[in-house]
N, CA, C and O atoms as a GROMACS GRO file, in nm:
protein
  288
    1MET      N    1   5.074  -3.188  -0.170
    1MET     CA    2   5.202  -3.182  -0.238
    1MET      C    3   5.236  -3.038  -0.273
    1MET      O    4   5.352  -2.997  -0.263
    2ALA      N    5   5.136  -2.963  -0.314
    2ALA     CA    6   5.163  -2.824  -0.349
    2ALA      C    7   5.210  -2.746  -0.227
    2ALA      O    8   5.302  -2.665  -0.237
    3LYS      N    9   5.147  -2.770  -0.112
    3LYS     CA   10   5.186  -2.698   0.009
    3LYS      C   11   5.320  -2.744   0.063
    3LYS      O   12   5.406  -2.661   0.096
    4THR      N   13   5.339  -2.874   0.073
    4THR     CA   14   5.459  -2.925   0.140
    4THR      C   15   5.580  -2.937   0.050
    4THR      O   16   5.693  -2.921   0.096
    5GLU      N   17   5.559  -2.966  -0.078
    5GLU     CA   18   5.671  -2.991  -0.170
    5GLU      C   19   5.684  -2.887  -0.280
    5GLU      O   20   5.786  -2.883  -0.350
    6GLY      N   21   5.582  -2.803  -0.298
    6GLY     CA   22   5.585  -2.706  -0.406
    6GLY      C   23   5.563  -2.767  -0.543
    6GLY      O   24   5.601  -2.709  -0.645
    7ILE      N   25   5.502  -2.884  -0.544
    7ILE     CA   26   5.478  -2.957  -0.669
    7ILE      C   27   5.330  -2.949  -0.704
    7ILE      O   28   5.244  -2.983  -0.622
    8ILE      N   29   5.300  -2.904  -0.824
    8ILE     CA   30   5.163  -2.906  -0.874
    8ILE      C   31   5.159  -3.008  -0.987
    8ILE      O   32   5.204  -2.978  -1.098
    9PRO      N   33   5.105  -3.127  -0.961
    9PRO     CA   34   5.104  -3.229  -1.066
    9PRO      C   35   5.009  -3.191  -1.180
    9PRO      O   36   4.909  -3.122  -1.159
   10ALA      N   37   5.042  -3.236  -1.300
   10ALA     CA   38   4.953  -3.216  -1.414
   10ALA      C   39   4.822  -3.289  -1.388
   10ALA      O   40   4.817  -3.381  -1.306
   11LEU      N   41   4.718  -3.249  -1.458
   11LEU     CA   42   4.587  -3.310  -1.437
   11LEU      C   43   4.591  -3.461  -1.454
   11LEU      O   44   4.527  -3.534  -1.378
   12GLU      N   45   4.665  -3.508  -1.554
   12GLU     CA   46   4.672  -3.652  -1.578
   12GLU      C   47   4.736  -3.724  -1.460
   12GLU      O   48   4.688  -3.829  -1.416
   13SER      N   49   4.845  -3.669  -1.408
   13SER     CA   50   4.914  -3.730  -1.295
   13SER      C   51   4.833  -3.720  -1.167
   13SER      O   52   4.850  -3.802  -1.076
   14SER      N   53   4.746  -3.622  -1.158
   14SER     CA   54   4.664  -3.604  -1.038
   14SER      C   55   4.574  -3.724  -1.013
   14SER      O   56   4.540  -3.753  -0.898
   15HIS      N   57   4.536  -3.794  -1.119
   15HIS     CA   58   4.454  -3.915  -1.101
   15HIS      C   59   4.533  -4.021  -1.025
   15HIS      O   60   4.478  -4.090  -0.939
   16ALA      N   61   4.661  -4.034  -1.055
   16ALA     CA   62   4.746  -4.131  -0.984
   16ALA      C   63   4.765  -4.090  -0.838
   16ALA      O   64   4.764  -4.174  -0.749
   17VAL      N   65   4.781  -3.961  -0.814
   17VAL     CA   66   4.795  -3.911  -0.677
   17VAL      C   67   4.668  -3.940  -0.598
   17VAL      O   68   4.674  -3.985  -0.484
   18ALA      N   69   4.553  -3.914  -0.658
   18ALA     CA   70   4.425  -3.940  -0.591
   18ALA      C   71   4.410  -4.087  -0.556
   18ALA      O   72   4.364  -4.121  -0.447
   19GLU      N   73   4.449  -4.174  -0.646
   19GLU     CA   74   4.440  -4.318  -0.620
   19GLU      C   75   4.536  -4.359  -0.508
   19GLU      O   76   4.501  -4.443  -0.425
   20ALA      N   77   4.654  -4.302  -0.506
   20ALA     CA   78   4.750  -4.333  -0.399
   20ALA      C   79   4.695  -4.289  -0.263
   20ALA      O   80   4.713  -4.359  -0.163
   21ILE      N   81   4.629  -4.175  -0.260
   21ILE     CA   82   4.569  -4.126  -0.135
   21ILE      C   83   4.458  -4.221  -0.088
   21ILE      O   84   4.445  -4.247   0.031
   22LYS      N   85   4.380  -4.272  -0.182
   22LYS     CA   86   4.274  -4.369  -0.147
   22LYS      C   87   4.333  -4.501  -0.099
   22LYS      O   88   4.281  -4.564  -0.007
   23LEU      N   89   4.441  -4.543  -0.162
   23LEU     CA   90   4.502  -4.672  -0.133
   23LEU      C   91   4.580  -4.673  -0.001
   23LEU      O   92   4.582  -4.774   0.068
   24ALA      N   93   4.643  -4.563   0.033
   24ALA     CA   94   4.734  -4.556   0.147
   24ALA      C   95   4.675  -4.608   0.279
   24ALA      O   96   4.743  -4.683   0.349
   25PRO      N   97   4.553  -4.571   0.315
   25PRO     CA   98   4.500  -4.619   0.443
   25PRO      C   99   4.483  -4.771   0.450
   25PRO      O  100   4.473  -4.827   0.560
   26LYS      N  101   4.479  -4.838   0.337
   26LYS     CA  102   4.458  -4.982   0.333
   26LYS      C  103   4.589  -5.060   0.344
   26LYS      O  104   4.588  -5.182   0.357
   27LEU      N  105   4.701  -4.990   0.338
   27LEU     CA  106   4.832  -5.056   0.338
   27LEU      C  107   4.897  -5.052   0.476
   27LEU      O  108   4.857  -4.976   0.563
   28LYS      N  109   4.997  -5.137   0.492
   28LYS     CA  110   5.077  -5.135   0.615
   28LYS      C  111   5.170  -5.014   0.611
   28LYS      O  112   5.205  -4.965   0.504
   29LYS      N  113   5.210  -4.967   0.728
   29LYS     CA  114   5.302  -4.853   0.735
   29LYS      C  115   5.435  -4.882   0.665
   29LYS      O  116   5.502  -4.790   0.618
   30SER      N  117   5.472  -5.008   0.659
   30SER     CA  118   5.599  -5.044   0.596
   30SER      C  119   5.589  -5.053   0.443
   30SER      O  120   5.691  -5.060   0.375
   31ASP      N  121   5.466  -5.051   0.390
   31ASP     CA  122   5.448  -5.056   0.245
   31ASP      C  123   5.488  -4.922   0.183
   31ASP      O  124   5.486  -4.818   0.248
   32VAL      N  125   5.524  -4.927   0.057
   32VAL     CA  126   5.567  -4.808  -0.016
   32VAL      C  127   5.479  -4.790  -0.139
   32VAL      O  128   5.449  -4.886  -0.210
   33ILE      N  129   5.437  -4.667  -0.164
   33ILE     CA  130   5.362  -4.634  -0.285
   33ILE      C  131   5.453  -4.545  -0.370
   33ILE      O  132   5.509  -4.447  -0.320
   34VAL      N  133   5.465  -4.578  -0.497
   34VAL     CA  134   5.543  -4.496  -0.590
   34VAL      C  135   5.447  -4.438  -0.693
   34VAL      O  136   5.372  -4.512  -0.758
   35VAL      N  137   5.449  -4.307  -0.707
   35VAL     CA  138   5.366  -4.239  -0.806
   35VAL      C  139   5.458  -4.157  -0.895
   35VAL      O  140   5.537  -4.077  -0.845
   36ASN      N  141   5.447  -4.175  -1.024
   36ASN     CA  142   5.526  -4.099  -1.120
   36ASN      C  143   5.448  -3.974  -1.160
   36ASN      O  144   5.334  -3.984  -1.207
   37LEU      N  145   5.508  -3.859  -1.141
   37LEU     CA  146   5.443  -3.734  -1.179
   37LEU      C  147   5.505  -3.682  -1.307
   37LEU      O  148   5.625  -3.693  -1.330
   38SER      N  149   5.420  -3.625  -1.391
   38SER     CA  150   5.469  -3.566  -1.516
   38SER      C  151   5.390  -3.440  -1.544
   38SER      O  152   5.287  -3.412  -1.482
   39GLY      N  153   5.441  -3.366  -1.638
   39GLY     CA  154   5.371  -3.247  -1.681
   39GLY      C  155   5.393  -3.129  -1.588
   39GLY      O  156   5.472  -3.134  -1.494
   40ARG      N  157   5.322  -3.023  -1.619
   40ARG     CA  158   5.332  -2.899  -1.542
   40ARG      C  159   5.192  -2.858  -1.499
   40ARG      O  160   5.117  -2.799  -1.576
   41GLY      N  161   5.158  -2.890  -1.375
   41GLY     CA  162   5.026  -2.859  -1.323
   41GLY      C  163   4.996  -2.710  -1.320
   41GLY      O  164   4.880  -2.670  -1.328
   42ASP      N  165   5.102  -2.628  -1.309
   42ASP     CA  166   5.078  -2.484  -1.308
   42ASP      C  167   5.017  -2.438  -1.440
   42ASP      O  168   4.946  -2.338  -1.443
   43LYS      N  169   5.044  -2.509  -1.546
   43LYS     CA  170   4.985  -2.473  -1.676
   43LYS      C  171   4.838  -2.514  -1.684
   43LYS      O  172   4.766  -2.465  -1.771
   44ASP      N  173   4.794  -2.602  -1.594
   44ASP     CA  174   4.655  -2.648  -1.593
   44ASP      C  175   4.565  -2.562  -1.505
   44ASP      O  176   4.444  -2.582  -1.502
   45LEU      N  177   4.623  -2.466  -1.433
   45LEU     CA  178   4.544  -2.388  -1.338
   45LEU      C  179   4.429  -2.313  -1.405
   45LEU      O  180   4.319  -2.306  -1.349
   46PHE      N  181   4.452  -2.257  -1.524
   46PHE     CA  182   4.345  -2.185  -1.592
   46PHE      C  183   4.235  -2.279  -1.639
   46PHE      O  184   4.117  -2.246  -1.632
   47ILE      N  185   4.274  -2.397  -1.686
   47ILE     CA  186   4.176  -2.498  -1.728
   47ILE      C  187   4.091  -2.538  -1.609
   47ILE      O  188   3.969  -2.549  -1.619
   48LEU      N  189   4.156  -2.560  -1.496
   48LEU     CA  190   4.086  -2.601  -1.375
   48LEU      C  191   3.992  -2.492  -1.325
   48LEU      O  192   3.877  -2.520  -1.291
   49ALA      N  193   4.039  -2.368  -1.320
   49ALA     CA  194   3.955  -2.257  -1.274
   49ALA      C  195   3.833  -2.241  -1.363
   49ALA      O  196   3.723  -2.217  -1.315
   50LYS      N  197   3.853  -2.253  -1.494
   50LYS     CA  198   3.741  -2.241  -1.588
   50LYS      C  199   3.642  -2.356  -1.570
   50LYS      O  200   3.521  -2.335  -1.570
   51ALA      N  201   3.694  -2.478  -1.556
   51ALA     CA  202   3.606  -2.596  -1.542
   51ALA      C  203   3.524  -2.589  -1.413
   51ALA      O  204   3.410  -2.634  -1.410
   52LEU      N  205   3.583  -2.533  -1.308
   52LEU     CA  206   3.512  -2.522  -1.181
   52LEU      C  207   3.422  -2.400  -1.174
   52LEU      O  208   3.342  -2.385  -1.082
   53GLY      N  209   3.434  -2.312  -1.274
   53GLY     CA  210   3.353  -2.190  -1.275
   53GLY      C  211   3.391  -2.097  -1.160
   53GLY      O  212   3.306  -2.024  -1.108
   54ASP      N  213   3.517  -2.099  -1.122
   54ASP     CA  214   3.564  -2.021  -1.007
   54ASP      C  215   3.617  -1.886  -1.056
   54ASP      O  216   3.735  -1.872  -1.088
   55ASP      N  217   3.529  -1.788  -1.062
   55ASP     CA  218   3.566  -1.656  -1.115
   55ASP      C  219   3.670  -1.586  -1.028
   55ASP      O  220   3.759  -1.520  -1.081
   56LYS      N  221   3.659  -1.600  -0.896
   56LYS     CA  222   3.757  -1.535  -0.808
   56LYS      C  223   3.897  -1.591  -0.831
   56LYS      O  224   3.995  -1.517  -0.835
   57PHE      N  225   3.905  -1.722  -0.845
   57PHE     CA  226   4.035  -1.785  -0.869
   57PHE      C  227   4.090  -1.742  -1.005
   57PHE      O  228   4.209  -1.715  -1.018
   58MET      N  229   4.004  -1.736  -1.106
   58MET     CA  230   4.047  -1.693  -1.239
   58MET      C  231   4.097  -1.549  -1.234
   58MET      O  232   4.199  -1.516  -1.294
   59ASP      N  233   4.026  -1.462  -1.162
   59ASP     CA  234   4.069  -1.323  -1.148
   59ASP      C  235   4.205  -1.315  -1.078
   59ASP      O  236   4.291  -1.236  -1.116
   60PHE      N  237   4.224  -1.398  -0.974
   60PHE     CA  238   4.352  -1.402  -0.904
   60PHE      C  239   4.464  -1.442  -1.000
   60PHE      O  240   4.570  -1.379  -1.001
   61LEU      N  241   4.443  -1.546  -1.080
   61LEU     CA  242   4.545  -1.593  -1.173
   61LEU      C  243   4.581  -1.484  -1.274
   61LEU      O  244   4.699  -1.460  -1.301
   62LYS      N  245   4.480  -1.419  -1.329
   62LYS     CA  246   4.505  -1.312  -1.426
   62LYS      C  247   4.582  -1.197  -1.362
   62LYS      O  248   4.674  -1.142  -1.422
   63SER      N  249   4.543  -1.161  -1.240
   63SER     CA  250   4.610  -1.054  -1.168
   63SER      C  251   4.756  -1.089  -1.141
   63SER      O  252   4.845  -1.006  -1.155
   64TYR      N  253   4.780  -1.213  -1.102
   64TYR     CA  254   4.915  -1.260  -1.073
   64TYR      C  255   5.002  -1.251  -1.198
   64TYR      O  256   5.117  -1.207  -1.191
   65ILE      N  257   4.948  -1.292  -1.311
   65ILE     CA  258   5.024  -1.287  -1.437
   65ILE      C  259   5.053  -1.142  -1.475
   65ILE      O  260   5.165  -1.110  -1.515
   66ASN      N  261   4.953  -1.056  -1.463
   66ASN     CA  262   4.974  -0.915  -1.496
   66ASN      C  263   5.080  -0.852  -1.408
   66ASN      O  264   5.166  -0.778  -1.456
   67ASP      N  265   5.076  -0.881  -1.277
   67ASP     CA  266   5.176  -0.829  -1.185
   67ASP      C  267   5.315  -0.881  -1.220
   67ASP      O  268   5.413  -0.806  -1.218
   68ASP      N  269   5.324  -1.008  -1.253
   68ASP     CA  270   5.451  -1.069  -1.288
   68ASP      C  271   5.510  -1.006  -1.414
   68ASP      O  272   5.630  -0.979  -1.420
   69GLU      N  273   5.426  -0.982  -1.514
   69GLU     CA  274   5.473  -0.922  -1.639
   69GLU      C  275   5.519  -0.779  -1.617
   69GLU      O  276   5.615  -0.735  -1.681
   70GLN      N  277   5.453  -0.706  -1.529
   70GLN     CA  278   5.491  -0.567  -1.503
   70GLN      C  279   5.622  -0.558  -1.424
   70GLN      O  280   5.694  -0.458  -1.434
   71ASN      N  281   5.653  -0.661  -1.347
   71ASN     CA  282   5.775  -0.660  -1.265
   71ASN      C  283   5.896  -0.717  -1.337
   71ASN      O  284   6.002  -0.730  -1.276
   72ARG      N  285   5.884  -0.752  -1.462
   72ARG     CA  286   5.998  -0.807  -1.536
   72ARG      C  287   6.086  -0.698  -1.588
   72ARG      O  288   6.187  -0.725  -1.653
   0.00000   0.00000   0.00000
């Protein structure tokens, strides 16, 4: 979704997205899955990077914010 639609679901909504992905192969092509997204996943990026212990990703996020603030 982030790549194709530019949508980063909030962590809570991501559980519904994950379940829809698991469920989809079991359904007919004519079936429809509706998932309600809420929140701002971009605000969860720091929480996620910290939880995963991904220092490179955390450094990238900090650098991006610093660059953005300098270009305002």
